[in-house]
N, CA, C and O atoms as CSV, one atom per row, in Angstrom:
chain,resi,resn,atom,element,x,y,z
A,1,UNK,N,N,0.811,-1.187,-0.054
A,1,UNK,CA,C,0.005,0.013,-0.005
A,1,UNK,C,C,0.855,1.289,0.033
A,1,UNK,O,O,0.447,2.389,-0.341
A,2,UNK,N,N,2.073,1.035,0.520
A,2,UNK,CA,C,2.890,2.329,0.539
A,2,UNK,C,C,3.302,2.726,-0.880
A,2,UNK,O,O,3.495,3.906,-1.173
A,3,UNK,N,N,3.431,1.745,-1.739
A,3,UNK,CA,C,3.738,2.042,-3.101
A,3,UNK,C,C,2.664,2.936,-3.724
A,3,UNK,O,O,2.949,3.913,-4.417
A,4,UNK,N,N,1.418,2.554,-3.441
A,4,UNK,CA,C,0.275,3.305,-4.031
A,4,UNK,C,C,0.179,4.735,-3.590
A,4,UNK,O,O,-0.406,5.569,-4.280
A,5,UNK,N,N,0.739,5.020,-2.468
A,5,UNK,CA,C,0.673,6.486,-2.012
A,5,UNK,C,C,1.627,7.290,-2.851
A,5,UNK,O,O,1.443,8.505,-2.926
A,6,UNK,N,N,2.597,6.747,-3.470
A,6,UNK,CA,C,3.504,7.551,-4.253
A,6,UNK,C,C,3.121,7.532,-5.776
A,6,UNK,O,O,3.708,8.266,-6.572
A,7,UNK,N,N,2.174,6.721,-6.139
A,7,UNK,CA,C,1.790,6.634,-7.541
A,7,UNK,C,C,0.453,7.331,-7.780
A,7,UNK,O,O,-0.452,7.205,-6.956
A,8,UNK,N,N,0.314,8.012,-8.810
A,8,UNK,CA,C,-0.839,8.851,-8.923
A,8,UNK,C,C,-1.857,8.159,-9.859
A,8,UNK,O,O,-3.035,8.501,-9.756
A,9,UNK,N,N,-1.520,7.243,-10.737
A,9,UNK,CA,C,-2.542,6.561,-11.618
A,9,UNK,C,C,-2.225,5.117,-11.818
A,9,UNK,O,O,-1.172,4.627,-11.410
A,10,UNK,N,N,-3.168,4.421,-12.466
A,10,UNK,CA,C,-2.958,2.968,-12.658
A,10,UNK,C,C,-1.949,2.750,-13.776
A,10,UNK,O,O,-1.298,1.705,-13.779
A,11,UNK,N,N,-1.781,3.638,-14.695
A,11,UNK,CA,C,-0.775,3.560,-15.708
A,11,UNK,C,C,0.620,3.606,-15.051
A,11,UNK,O,O,1.535,2.871,-15.423
A,12,UNK,N,N,0.727,4.435,-14.137
A,12,UNK,CA,C,1.963,4.545,-13.391
A,12,UNK,C,C,2.317,3.225,-12.657
A,12,UNK,O,O,3.471,2.799,-12.624
A,13,UNK,N,N,1.269,2.598,-12.070
A,13,UNK,CA,C,1.483,1.335,-11.425
A,13,UNK,C,C,1.919,0.337,-12.416
A,13,UNK,O,O,2.862,-0.409,-12.149
A,14,UNK,N,N,1.292,0.270,-13.553
A,14,UNK,CA,C,1.619,-0.624,-14.561
A,14,UNK,C,C,3.078,-0.444,-15.020
A,14,UNK,O,O,3.794,-1.424,-15.226
A,15,UNK,N,N,3.483,0.747,-15.168
A,15,UNK,CA,C,4.884,1.004,-15.623
A,15,UNK,C,C,5.889,0.522,-14.576
A,15,UNK,O,O,6.930,-0.057,-14.886
A,16,UNK,N,N,5.516,0.796,-13.295
A,16,UNK,CA,C,6.380,0.292,-12.190
A,16,UNK,C,C,6.467,-1.145,-12.166
A,16,UNK,O,O,7.555,-1.682,-11.956
A,17,UNK,N,N,5.330,-1.876,-12.378
A,17,UNK,CA,C,5.332,-3.372,-12.430
A,17,UNK,C,C,6.089,-3.809,-13.505
A,17,UNK,O,O,6.900,-4.714,-13.309
A,18,UNK,N,N,5.952,-3.273,-14.719
A,18,UNK,CA,C,6.782,-3.679,-15.872
A,18,UNK,C,C,8.251,-3.487,-15.689
A,18,UNK,O,O,9.055,-4.339,-16.068
A,19,UNK,N,N,8.619,-2.329,-15.089
A,19,UNK,CA,C,10.069,-2.045,-14.729
A,19,UNK,C,C,10.586,-3.031,-13.812
A,19,UNK,O,O,11.697,-3.530,-13.990
A,20,UNK,N,N,9.794,-3.362,-12.775
A,20,UNK,CA,C,10.306,-4.355,-11.786
A,20,UNK,C,C,10.468,-5.742,-12.476
A,20,UNK,O,O,11.465,-6.432,-12.263
A,21,UNK,N,N,9.486,-6.127,-13.291
A,21,UNK,CA,C,9.605,-7.429,-13.980
A,21,UNK,C,C,10.848,-7.370,-14.916
A,21,UNK,O,O,11.629,-8.321,-14.936
A,22,UNK,N,N,11.039,-6.282,-15.681
A,22,UNK,CA,C,12.189,-6.184,-16.563
A,22,UNK,C,C,13.490,-6.332,-15.766
A,22,UNK,O,O,14.401,-7.046,-16.183
A,23,UNK,N,N,13.568,-5.657,-14.625
A,23,UNK,CA,C,14.783,-5.708,-13.797
A,23,UNK,C,C,15.010,-7.042,-13.303
A,23,UNK,O,O,16.135,-7.542,-13.315
A,24,UNK,N,N,13.939,-7.670,-12.847
A,24,UNK,CA,C,14.041,-9.080,-12.344
A,24,UNK,C,C,14.506,-10.014,-13.414
A,24,UNK,O,O,15.347,-10.887,-13.199
A,25,UNK,N,N,13.907,-9.798,-14.637
A,25,UNK,CA,C,14.299,-10.669,-15.774
A,25,UNK,C,C,15.769,-10.594,-16.184
A,25,UNK,O,O,16.433,-11.569,-16.537
A,26,UNK,N,N,16.231,-9.277,-16.099
A,26,UNK,CA,C,17.683,-9.016,-16.408
A,26,UNK,C,C,18.575,-9.643,-15.295
A,26,UNK,O,O,19.643,-10.199,-15.552
A,27,UNK,N,N,18.089,-9.520,-14.105
A,27,UNK,CA,C,18.876,-10.073,-12.990
A,27,UNK,C,C,18.943,-11.691,-13.131
A,27,UNK,O,O,19.972,-12.319,-12.880
A,28,UNK,N,N,17.804,-12.260,-13.533
A,28,UNK,CA,C,17.858,-13.672,-13.754
A,28,UNK,C,C,18.798,-14.088,-14.894
A,28,UNK,O,O,19.576,-15.038,-14.800
A,29,UNK,N,N,18.671,-13.319,-15.961
A,29,UNK,CA,C,19.544,-13.599,-17.119
A,29,UNK,C,C,20.999,-13.432,-16.685
A,29,UNK,O,O,21.819,-14.289,-17.016
A,30,UNK,N,N,21.347,-12.406,-15.986
A,30,UNK,CA,C,22.736,-12.239,-15.463
A,30,UNK,C,C,23.137,-13.370,-14.624
A,30,UNK,O,O,24.267,-13.846,-14.743
A,31,UNK,N,N,22.247,-13.857,-13.741
A,31,UNK,CA,C,22.567,-14.936,-12.842
A,31,UNK,C,C,22.767,-16.239,-13.649
A,31,UNK,O,O,23.655,-17.024,-13.316
A,32,UNK,N,N,21.988,-16.476,-14.667
A,32,UNK,CA,C,22.045,-17.668,-15.512
A,32,UNK,C,C,23.422,-17.528,-16.309
A,32,UNK,O,O,24.158,-18.509,-16.418
A,33,UNK,N,N,23.733,-16.382,-16.822
A,33,UNK,CA,C,25.012,-16.212,-17.559
A,33,UNK,C,C,26.119,-16.423,-16.650
A,33,UNK,O,O,27.108,-17.027,-17.066
A,34,UNK,N,N,26.069,-15.980,-15.407
A,34,UNK,CA,C,27.157,-16.227,-14.439
A,34,UNK,C,C,27.361,-17.620,-14.148
A,34,UNK,O,O,28.486,-18.117,-14.108
A,35,UNK,N,N,26.212,-18.316,-13.927
A,35,UNK,CA,C,26.240,-19.764,-13.588
A,35,UNK,C,C,26.806,-20.559,-14.832
A,35,UNK,O,O,27.586,-21.496,-14.666
A,36,UNK,N,N,26.400,-20.167,-16.042
A,36,UNK,CA,C,26.925,-20.819,-17.240
A,36,UNK,C,C,28.495,-20.620,-17.407
A,36,UNK,O,O,29.257,-21.515,-17.775
A,37,UNK,N,N,28.847,-19.406,-17.107
A,37,UNK,CA,C,30.307,-19.108,-17.141
A,37,UNK,C,C,31.103,-19.878,-16.158
A,37,UNK,O,O,32.180,-20.384,-16.470
A,38,UNK,N,N,30.560,-19.977,-14.911
A,38,UNK,CA,C,31.213,-20.783,-13.819
A,38,UNK,C,C,31.238,-22.248,-14.200
A,38,UNK,O,O,32.229,-22.930,-13.940
A,39,UNK,N,N,30.184,-22.745,-14.804
A,39,UNK,CA,C,30.065,-24.194,-15.199
A,39,UNK,C,C,31.140,-24.474,-16.277
A,39,UNK,O,O,31.830,-25.494,-16.258
A,40,UNK,N,N,31.243,-23.484,-17.242
A,40,UNK,CA,C,32.281,-23.651,-18.365
A,40,UNK,C,C,33.602,-23.631,-17.809
A,40,UNK,O,O,34.418,-24.457,-18.220
A,41,UNK,N,N,33.949,-22.731,-16.856
A,41,UNK,CA,C,35.242,-22.620,-16.243
A,41,UNK,C,C,35.584,-23.895,-15.448
A,41,UNK,O,O,36.711,-24.391,-15.462
A,42,UNK,N,N,34.537,-24.398,-14.749
A,42,UNK,CA,C,34.760,-25.642,-13.971
A,42,UNK,C,C,35.121,-26.790,-14.870
A,42,UNK,O,O,36.004,-27.592,-14.565
A,43,UNK,N,N,34.410,-26.859,-16.006
A,43,UNK,CA,C,34.549,-27.947,-17.032
A,43,UNK,C,C,35.947,-27.824,-17.581
A,43,UNK,O,O,36.664,-28.817,-17.704
A,44,UNK,N,N,36.334,-26.625,-17.907
A,44,UNK,CA,C,37.718,-26.397,-18.490
A,44,UNK,C,C,38.800,-26.724,-17.445
A,44,UNK,O,O,39.820,-27.323,-17.785
A,45,UNK,N,N,38.590,-26.343,-16.204
A,45,UNK,CA,C,39.521,-26.748,-15.112
A,45,UNK,C,C,39.698,-28.217,-15.016
A,45,UNK,O,O,40.818,-28.724,-14.946
A,46,UNK,N,N,38.554,-28.930,-15.012
A,46,UNK,CA,C,38.511,-30.347,-14.858
A,46,UNK,C,C,39.258,-30.961,-16.041
A,46,UNK,O,O,40.074,-31.863,-15.848
A,47,UNK,N,N,38.997,-30.493,-17.253
A,47,UNK,CA,C,39.688,-31.009,-18.471
A,47,UNK,C,C,41.168,-30.779,-18.367
A,47,UNK,O,O,41.946,-31.669,-18.710
A,48,UNK,N,N,41.606,-29.583,-17.891
A,48,UNK,CA,C,42.957,-29.267,-17.739
A,48,UNK,C,C,43.649,-30.236,-16.685
A,48,UNK,O,O,44.753,-30.750,-16.868
A,49,UNK,N,N,42.904,-30.408,-15.629
A,49,UNK,CA,C,43.484,-31.301,-14.561
A,49,UNK,C,C,43.647,-32.754,-15.192
A,49,UNK,O,O,44.665,-33.411,-14.977
A,50,UNK,N,N,42.660,-33.201,-15.936
A,50,UNK,CA,C,42.664,-34.514,-16.480
A,50,UNK,C,C,43.873,-34.597,-17.463
A,50,UNK,O,O,44.625,-35.572,-17.463
A,51,UNK,N,N,44.023,-33.564,-18.275
A,51,UNK,CA,C,45.125,-33.577,-19.283
A,51,UNK,C,C,46.510,-33.553,-18.586
A,51,UNK,O,O,47.471,-34.174,-19.041
A,52,UNK,N,N,46.558,-32.849,-17.524
A,52,UNK,CA,C,47.814,-32.811,-16.742
A,52,UNK,C,C,48.090,-34.150,-16.113
A,52,UNK,O,O,49.242,-34.585,-16.100
A,53,UNK,N,N,47.082,-34.828,-15.587
A,53,UNK,CA,C,47.260,-36.147,-15.042
A,53,UNK,C,C,47.638,-37.192,-16.087
A,53,UNK,O,O,48.446,-38.084,-15.831
A,54,UNK,N,N,47.074,-37.069,-17.199
A,54,UNK,CA,C,47.390,-37.995,-18.331
A,54,UNK,C,C,48.796,-37.762,-18.747
A,54,UNK,O,O,49.531,-38.727,-18.954
A,55,UNK,N,N,49.234,-36.485,-18.891
A,55,UNK,CA,C,50.643,-36.124,-19.289
A,55,UNK,C,C,51.622,-36.822,-18.220
A,55,UNK,O,O,52.584,-37.520,-18.542
A,56,UNK,N,N,51.238,-36.532,-16.911
A,56,UNK,CA,C,52.164,-37.090,-15.878
A,56,UNK,C,C,52.158,-38.599,-15.889
A,56,UNK,O,O,53.206,-39.206,-15.670
A,57,UNK,N,N,51.078,-39.206,-16.123
A,57,UNK,CA,C,51.070,-40.664,-16.213
A,57,UNK,C,C,51.916,-41.116,-17.401
A,57,UNK,O,O,52.667,-42.085,-17.289
A,58,UNK,N,N,51.804,-40.421,-18.544
A,58,UNK,CA,C,52.603,-40.844,-19.715
A,58,UNK,C,C,54.049,-40.647,-19.493
A,58,UNK,O,O,54.865,-41.465,-19.918
A,59,UNK,N,N,54.426,-39.478,-18.774
A,59,UNK,CA,C,55.875,-39.294,-18.455
A,59,UNK,C,C,56.380,-40.336,-17.458
A,59,UNK,O,O,57.514,-40.804,-17.556
A,60,UNK,N,N,55.545,-40.683,-16.522
A,60,UNK,CA,C,55.929,-41.777,-15.556
A,60,UNK,C,C,56.133,-43.074,-16.248
A,60,UNK,O,O,57.117,-43.764,-15.982
A,61,UNK,N,N,55.243,-43.439,-17.131
A,61,UNK,CA,C,55.389,-44.654,-17.943
A,61,UNK,C,C,56.611,-44.670,-18.770
A,61,UNK,O,O,57.315,-45.678,-18.834
A,62,UNK,N,N,56.893,-43.539,-19.429
A,62,UNK,CA,C,58.117,-43.376,-20.252
A,62,UNK,C,C,59.402,-43.505,-19.380
A,62,UNK,O,O,60.373,-44.156,-19.767
A,63,UNK,N,N,59.363,-42.875,-18.227
A,63,UNK,CA,C,60.531,-42.918,-17.313
A,63,UNK,C,C,60.707,-44.351,-16.819
A,63,UNK,O,O,61.848,-44.801,-16.712
A,64,UNK,N,N,59.638,-45.097,-16.509
A,64,UNK,CA,C,59.723,-46.483,-16.045
A,64,UNK,C,C,60.330,-47.351,-17.229
A,64,UNK,O,O,61.218,-48.176,-17.016
A,65,UNK,N,N,59.825,-47.127,-18.432
A,65,UNK,CA,C,60.351,-47.833,-19.557
A,65,UNK,C,C,61.790,-47.568,-19.847
A,65,UNK,O,O,62.515,-48.489,-20.222
A,66,UNK,N,N,62.260,-46.296,-19.685
A,66,UNK,CA,C,63.645,-45.913,-19.887
A,66,UNK,C,C,64.447,-46.565,-18.798
A,66,UNK,O,O,65.552,-47.048,-19.045
A,67,UNK,N,N,63.908,-46.592,-17.579
A,67,UNK,CA,C,64.744,-47.248,-16.508
A,67,UNK,C,C,64.869,-48.761,-16.717
A,67,UNK,O,O,65.912,-49.350,-16.432
A,68,UNK,N,N,63.812,-49.374,-17.210
A,68,UNK,CA,C,63.872,-50.848,-17.490
A,68,UNK,C,C,64.723,-51.092,-18.615
A,68,UNK,O,O,65.399,-52.121,-18.600
A,69,UNK,N,N,64.804,-50.228,-19.691
A,69,UNK,CA,C,65.701,-50.452,-20.822
A,69,UNK,C,C,67.187,-50.210,-20.327
A,69,UNK,O,O,68.095,-50.924,-20.754
A,70,UNK,N,N,67.410,-49.235,-19.458
A,70,UNK,CA,C,68.772,-49.062,-18.960
A,70,UNK,C,C,69.201,-50.282,-18.118
A,70,UNK,O,O,70.346,-50.723,-18.210
A,71,UNK,N,N,68.280,-50.824,-17.297
A,71,UNK,CA,C,68.592,-51.947,-16.474
A,71,UNK,C,C,68.894,-53.166,-17.432
A,71,UNK,O,O,69.843,-53.914,-17.202
A,72,UNK,N,N,68.109,-53.329,-18.444
A,72,UNK,CA,C,68.288,-54.484,-19.357
A,72,UNK,C,C,69.580,-54.337,-20.080
A,72,UNK,O,O,70.259,-55.335,-20.320
A,73,UNK,N,N,69.992,-53.030,-20.475
A,73,UNK,CA,C,71.289,-52.840,-21.099
A,73,UNK,C,C,72.424,-53.186,-20.197
A,73,UNK,O,O,73.390,-53.851,-20.572
A,74,UNK,N,N,72.268,-52.700,-18.968
A,74,UNK,CA,C,73.348,-52.955,-17.975
A,74,UNK,C,C,73.493,-54.449,-17.686
A,74,UNK,O,O,74.603,-54.956,-17.523
A,75,UNK,N,N,72.371,-55.134,-17.624
A,75,UNK,CA,C,72.380,-56.604,-17.359
A,75,UNK,C,C,73.106,-57.319,-18.589
A,75,UNK,O,O,73.925,-58.223,-18.426
A,76,UNK,N,N,72.735,-56.841,-19.787
A,76,UNK,CA,C,73.351,-57.398,-20.981
A,76,UNK,C,C,74.804,-57.184,-21.005
A,76,UNK,O,O,75.566,-58.085,-21.356
A,77,UNK,N,N,75.232,-55.962,-20.627
A,77,UNK,CA,C,76.670,-55.639,-20.637
A,77,UNK,C,C,77.486,-56.411,-19.570
A,77,UNK,O,O,78.651,-56.763,-19.753
A,78,UNK,N,N,76.779,-56.644,-18.443
A,78,UNK,CA,C,77.415,-57.456,-17.329
A,78,UNK,C,C,77.536,-58.917,-17.807
A,78,UNK,O,O,78.569,-59.543,-17.568
A,79,UNK,N,N,76.571,-59.440,-18.434
A,79,UNK,CA,C,76.627,-60.792,-18.948
A,79,UNK,C,C,77.688,-60.965,-19.924
A,79,UNK,O,O,78.458,-61.923,-19.858
A,80,UNK,N,N,77.768,-59.994,-20.913
A,80,UNK,CA,C,78.810,-59.967,-21.909
A,80,UNK,C,C,80.177,-59.923,-21.310
A,80,UNK,O,O,81.101,-60.616,-21.735
A,81,UNK,N,N,80.281,-59.082,-20.304
A,81,UNK,CA,C,81.618,-58.977,-19.527
A,81,UNK,C,C,81.987,-60.229,-18.862
A,81,UNK,O,O,83.151,-60.631,-18.867
A,82,UNK,N,N,81.020,-60.859,-18.284
A,82,UNK,CA,C,81.218,-62.229,-17.599
A,82,UNK,C,C,81.705,-63.230,-18.675
A,82,UNK,O,O,82.676,-63.965,-18.498
A,83,UNK,N,N,81.007,-63.204,-19.731
A,83,UNK,CA,C,81.361,-64.186,-20.734
A,83,UNK,C,C,82.709,-63.986,-21.280
A,83,UNK,O,O,83.460,-64.938,-21.491
A,84,UNK,N,N,83.056,-62.672,-21.530
A,84,UNK,CA,C,84.453,-62.437,-21.983
A,84,UNK,C,C,85.508,-62.802,-20.936
A,84,UNK,O,O,86.579,-63.281,-21.307
A,85,UNK,N,N,85.244,-62.592,-19.630
A,85,UNK,CA,C,86.108,-63.042,-18.602
A,85,UNK,C,C,86.251,-64.532,-18.635
A,85,UNK,O,O,87.361,-65.063,-18.611
A,86,UNK,N,N,85.095,-65.229,-18.691
A,86,UNK,CA,C,85.109,-66.677,-18.673
A,86,UNK,C,C,85.900,-67.214,-19.890
A,86,UNK,O,O,86.619,-68.209,-19.805
A,87,UNK,N,N,85.732,-66.515,-21.010
A,87,UNK,CA,C,86.407,-66.996,-22.253
A,87,UNK,C,C,87.925,-66.749,-22.054
A,87,UNK,O,O,88.692,-67.634,-22.431
A,88,UNK,N,N,88.408,-65.650,-21.510
A,88,UNK,CA,C,89.735,-65.326,-21.295
A,88,UNK,C,C,90.335,-66.367,-20.324
A,88,UNK,O,O,91.426,-66.889,-20.550
A,89,UNK,N,N,89.565,-66.661,-19.204
A,89,UNK,CA,C,90.060,-67.659,-18.245
A,89,UNK,C,C,90.201,-69.048,-18.907
A,89,UNK,O,O,91.156,-69.782,-18.655
A,90,UNK,N,N,89.266,-69.360,-19.717
A,90,UNK,CA,C,89.300,-70.687,-20.506
A,90,UNK,C,C,90.610,-70.719,-21.418
A,90,UNK,O,O,91.351,-71.698,-21.504
A,91,UNK,N,N,90.782,-69.565,-22.056
A,91,UNK,CA,C,91.866,-69.414,-23.008
A,91,UNK,C,C,93.160,-69.576,-22.205
A,91,UNK,O,O,94.029,-70.349,-22.607
A,92,UNK,N,N,93.310,-68.869,-21.081
A,92,UNK,CA,C,94.554,-68.981,-20.290
A,92,UNK,C,C,94.685,-70.356,-19.771
A,92,UNK,O,O,95.808,-70.860,-19.799
A,93,UNK,N,N,93.719,-71.014,-19.315
A,93,UNK,CA,C,93.804,-72.406,-18.800
A,93,UNK,C,C,94.282,-73.286,-19.908
A,93,UNK,O,O,95.180,-74.094,-19.670
A,94,UNK,N,N,93.731,-73.193,-21.153
A,94,UNK,CA,C,94.095,-73.914,-22.248
A,94,UNK,C,C,95.661,-73.685,-22.552
A,94,UNK,O,O,96.443,-74.611,-22.768
A,95,UNK,N,N,95.986,-72.392,-22.538
A,95,UNK,CA,C,97.402,-72.118,-22.864
A,95,UNK,C,C,98.347,-72.644,-21.809
A,95,UNK,O,O,99.454,-73.080,-22.125
A,96,UNK,N,N,97.913,-72.607,-20.528
A,96,UNK,CA,C,98.744,-73.197,-19.483
A,96,UNK,C,C,98.825,-74.739,-19.648
A,96,UNK,O,O,99.869,-75.341,-19.396
A,97,UNK,N,N,97.707,-75.362,-20.075
A,97,UNK,CA,C,97.782,-76.746,-20.267
A,97,UNK,C,C,98.695,-77.216,-21.399
A,97,UNK,O,O,99.365,-78.246,-21.333
A,98,UNK,N,N,98.671,-76.386,-22.438
A,98,UNK,CA,C,99.559,-76.668,-23.632
A,98,UNK,C,C,100.948,-76.433,-23.259
A,98,UNK,O,O,101.833,-77.096,-23.799
A,99,UNK,N,N,101.231,-75.505,-22.342
A,99,UNK,CA,C,102.580,-75.188,-21.986
A,99,UNK,C,C,103.264,-76.274,-21.192
A,99,UNK,O,O,104.493,-76.351,-21.229
A,100,UNK,N,N,102.567,-77.092,-20.499
A,100,UNK,CA,C,103.145,-78.253,-19.871
A,100,UNK,C,C,103.504,-79.346,-20.799
A,100,UNK,O,O,102.748,-79.700,-21.704
A,101,UNK,N,N,104.716,-79.907,-20.564
A,101,UNK,CA,C,105.131,-81.022,-21.405
A,101,UNK,C,C,104.265,-82.259,-21.159
A,101,UNK,O,O,103.750,-82.471,-20.062
A,102,UNK,N,N,104.122,-83.058,-22.200
A,102,UNK,CA,C,103.313,-84.227,-22.081
A,102,UNK,C,C,103.964,-85.366,-21.267
A,102,UNK,O,O,103.361,-86.426,-21.096
């Protein structure tokens, strides 16, 4: 009723109601736009996080594979070194055996 004391005619009341509805509609639109923007940003943040995790997982996998390859190479080199040592020892033993008179 207080509103009516300031308004002089029914057309003024209608204009005030329309203005209030228009303002309320714009506020709702702004709220929806803000919510949509926040949802989009949340989605992008989630996608960025997932991409980062996937990249880290890939790097971890590659590091593990590189470590395994290095270990395999070292094991192969150790085996070859042992075989060479064994071959040299066998060669020395054979040469010692030949150096003894029959």
